[in-house]
C-alpha positions in Angstrom: -5.5 -4.2 -22.1 -7.6 -6.9 -22.3 -11.1 -7.2 -20.2 -12.2 -9.7 -17.5 -15.2 -10.5 -15.0 -14.1 -11.4 -11.3 -16.6 -14.2 -10.2 -18.0 -14.5 -7.2 -19.7 -11.8 -6.5 -23.2 -11.3 -5.5 -23.8 -8.4 -7.9 -21.6 -6.4 -10.6 -19.0 -4.4 -8.6 -16.9 -1.8 -10.3 -13.6 -0.3 -9.0 -14.9 3.0 -7.4 -12.8 5.9 -6.6 -15.1 7.2 -4.2 -15.1 3.9 -2.5 -12.8 3.5 0.5 -12.9 -0.4 0.3 -11.6 0.1 -3.3 -8.0 1.6 -2.1 -6.7 -1.9 -1.6 -6.9 -3.6 -5.0 -3.6 -4.3 -6.9 -2.1 -6.6 -9.5 1.5 -8.4 -9.5 2.8 -10.1 -11.8 4.4 -13.7 -11.0 6.1 -14.3 -14.0 5.2 -12.8 -18.0 2.0 -14.2 -18.4 0.5 -15.1 -14.9 -0.7 -12.1 -12.1 -2.3 -11.8 -9.2 -5.1 -9.4 -8.3 -6.6 -8.7 -4.6 -9.7 -6.8 -5.0 -12.1 -6.5 -2.3 -12.4 -9.9 -0.1 -10.6 -12.0 -3.1 -7.7 -13.6 -4.4 -7.5 -14.4 -8.1 -4.7 -15.4 -10.1 -5.1 -14.6 -13.8 -3.1 -16.4 -16.7 -2.5 -13.3 -19.8 -2.2 -13.5 -23.2 -2.1 -11.1 -25.9 -5.9 -11.9 -26.9 -7.2 -13.6 -23.8 -7.5 -13.3 -19.5 -8.2 -16.7 -18.2 -9.0 -17.2 -14.7 -7.0 -19.8 -13.1 -7.3 -20.0 -9.2 -10.4 -17.2 -7.5 -10.6 -17.2 -3.4 -12.8 -15.1 -1.0 -10.9 -14.5 1.9 -12.8 -13.9 5.1 -11.5 -10.3 6.0 -10.2 -7.4 2.9 -6.3 -8.2 2.1 -4.5 -5.2 2.9 -1.4 -5.3 0.0 0.3 -8.2 -1.5 3.9 -8.9 -2.9 5.9 -11.6 -5.5 8.1 -13.7 -3.3 9.1 -16.5 -6.4 7.5 -17.1 -9.4 5.9 -19.9 -7.2 4.2 -18.1 -4.5 3.5 -14.5 -2.9 2.7 -13.0 0.2 -0.7 -11.4 1.4 -1.1 -8.4 4.3 -4.0 -9.1 6.7 -2.8 -6.5 9.7 -1.2 -8.4 12.0 -1.1 -11.9 9.9 0.4 -12.3 6.3 -0.4 -15.5 4.3 2.3 -17.1 2.0 0.5 -18.9 -0.9 1.5 -20.6 -4.3 0.1 -20.7 -7.8 -2.7 -22.6 -6.8 -3.7 -20.6 -3.8 -2.8 -23.2 -1.4 -1.4 -21.4 1.7 1.9 -22.3 2.5 2.3 -20.8 5.7 1.0 -18.1 7.9 3.0 -15.0 9.3 1.8 -13.6 12.7 3.1 -10.3 13.4 3.9 -8.0 16.2 2.3 -5.0 14.3 0.1 -3.9 12.3 1.5 -3.8 8.5 -0.9 -2.4 6.0 2.0 -2.4 3.0 4.6 -5.1 2.3 7.5 -5.6 0.0 9.9 -8.4 -0.6 13.3 -7.5 1.1 15.6 -10.0 0.7 15.5 -13.8 0.7 14.1 -14.2 4.3 12.9 -10.9 5.1 9.9 -8.3 4.2 9.9 -4.4 4.2 6.8 -3.4 5.8 4.4 -0.6 6.9 1.6 0.5 9.0 0.2 2.6 11.9 -0.6 2.2 15.4 -4.5 1.9 15.5 -6.0 4.0 18.6 -9.1 2.3 20.2 -11.2 4.9 20.8 -14.6 5.1 22.2 -18.0 5.7 19.8 -18.7 9.0 22.1 -15.1 10.1 21.0 -15.4 9.2 17.3 -19.2 11.6 17.3 -17.1 13.8 18.8 -13.6 14.1 16.8 -14.8 12.4 13.8 -17.6 13.4 10.7 -19.6 12.0 7.7 -18.7 13.5 4.6 -20.8 13.8 1.2 -19.2 10.4 0.5 -18.3 7.3 1.9 -21.0 8.1 4.2 -20.3 4.9 6.0 -16.5 6.0 7.0 -15.8 8.9 9.8 -13.7 11.4 8.5 -11.4 13.4 11.5 -9.5 16.7 10.8 -8.1 17.1 14.2 -4.3 15.7 13.8 -4.0 15.0 17.6 -5.8 12.0 17.4 -4.2 10.5 14.0 -2.0 7.7 14.5 1.9 7.5 14.1 3.0 5.0 11.4 6.4 3.0 11.1 8.1 1.1 8.4 10.4 -1.9 9.5 12.3 -5.0 8.6 10.1 -8.0 9.5 11.4 -11.6 9.5 9.2 -14.2 7.6 10.5 -17.1 9.6 8.9 -15.1 12.7 6.9 -11.9 11.6 9.6 -10.3 14.0 10.8 -6.6 14.0 14.3 -7.4 13.2 15.1 -3.1 12.4 12.9 0.2 11.9 13.4 1.8 8.6 11.3 4.9 9.9 8.4 6.3 11.9 6.7 9.3 11.9 3.4 10.9 12.6 0.9 11.9 10.4 0.7 15.3 9.3 -1.9 15.9 6.8 -4.8 18.4 7.3 -7.5 15.5 7.8 -8.4 11.7 7.1 -10.9 9.1 7.2 -11.1 6.6 9.6 -8.3 3.7 9.6 -6.8 5.7 6.7 -2.7 4.6 6.4 0.4 6.7 7.7 2.2 4.6 4.9 0.6 4.7 1.2 3.7 2.1 -0.1 7.2 0.9 0.2 9.6 -0.9 -1.8 12.6 -2.0 -2.3 15.4 -0.3 -5.0 18.0 -2.9 -6.6 20.5 -1.2 -4.8 19.2 -2.0 -1.0 17.3 1.7 -0.7 13.6 1.8 1.1 11.6 3.8 -0.7 8.4 5.5 1.3 5.6 7.4 -0.3 3.2 8.9 2.4 0.5 11.6 1.4 0.2 14.6 3.4 -1.9 17.2 1.6 1.3 16.6 -1.2 2.7 12.8 -1.7 6.5 11.9 -0.2 8.7 9.9 -1.6 11.5 9.2 0.9 14.5 7.1 0.2 16.3 5.6 3.4 19.6 3.5 3.3 20.8 1.9 6.6 17.8 3.6 8.6 19.5 7.1 7.1 16.8 9.2 5.0 18.9 10.0 2.3 16.4 11.7 -0.2 13.1 13.2 -0.4 11.2 14.8 -3.0 7.8 16.3 -3.0 5.3 15.9 -5.6 1.9 17.8 -6.4 -0.7 18.1 -9.0 -2.9 15.4 -9.6 -1.3 13.0 -7.7 -3.1 13.8 -4.8 -6.0 16.3 -4.7 -9.9 16.7 -3.1 -8.6 14.4 -0.5 -12.3 14.9 1.2 -13.7 12.6 -1.2 -11.4 10.4 -3.2 -9.7 7.6 -1.2 -7.7 6.2 -4.2 -4.0 5.9 -3.5 -0.8 6.7 -5.8 1.1 3.2 -6.5 5.2 2.8 -6.3 6.7 0.6 -9.1 10.4 -0.1 -8.7 12.4 -1.8 -11.5 16.3 -1.4 -10.7 16.6 1.9 -9.4 13.9 3.2 -11.4 11.2 4.6 -8.9 7.4 5.0 -10.7 4.4 6.6 -9.5 1.1 6.8 -10.2 -1.7 9.6 -10.5 -5.4 9.6 -9.6 -6.2 9.5 -13.7 -3.1 6.3 -14.3 -1.1 8.0 -15.5 2.5 6.7 -14.8 5.8 9.1 -13.8 9.2 8.5 -13.9 10.7 10.0 -10.9 14.4 11.3 -11.5 17.3 9.7 -9.8 18.6 13.6 -9.9 16.8 16.6 -10.4 19.0 19.4 -11.4 18.3 21.9 -8.2 17.2 19.5 -5.5 19.7 20.4 -2.3 20.0 18.1 1.1 17.7 21.0 2.4 14.7 19.6 0.8 15.4 16.6 3.2 15.3 18.9 6.0 12.0 20.9 4.3 10.2 18.1 3.7 8.1 18.0 7.1 
């Protein structure tokens, strides 16, 4: 691991587990030596060797990126809610894709489509916000709510990058966690295996990892422990990494676990009882 400094900030910043602004920070690889980092409002292109890190390009965005995915070795896509931007390796914007829905998680599905996760955003009044939400000791600038009746439904779609339209709906549902920050996502991560299964990561009081094949739920497992604890305070979210058919997940301590392709005592009842 080689440390490096992110330029163009007015004051030094560090990733903060308690800071809701840092939940979308993400690093992806374009090839063996070049990676892209999104952090708060910035997008940074990095070249790494065994001993050095060079910042190739750095650009501040008008609003924080929500997610990023590799498209080819030469370009990548950044999500901004109802807009996605395609950049090349010198951070020149190649295309802007405007979508019908709000998406905060994206992953390449095939050469023409993305798998996108998001949630409906309710336009509530300040009076309703003050009534339903409250402040917490940490993240005092963000409202917290434990009333599930006003949580936003989530969805995962297949979206065409040419016109930004939803071509197919993989799944949808209602957030059922015990509590959440205002604006907290219903879908924490999405991915696609080499077999074509769409993998969805959701957090409730535990983590749920779900596999969908042709829009049908074929597998669901529940993961507890320190992958998701102290939800009242921590904003860090688990991540999925998929290599071929292998699915990996991180926890709050940045440990990486491989999810077994088959669990000995797992049955179809696990799918029915995961809600």
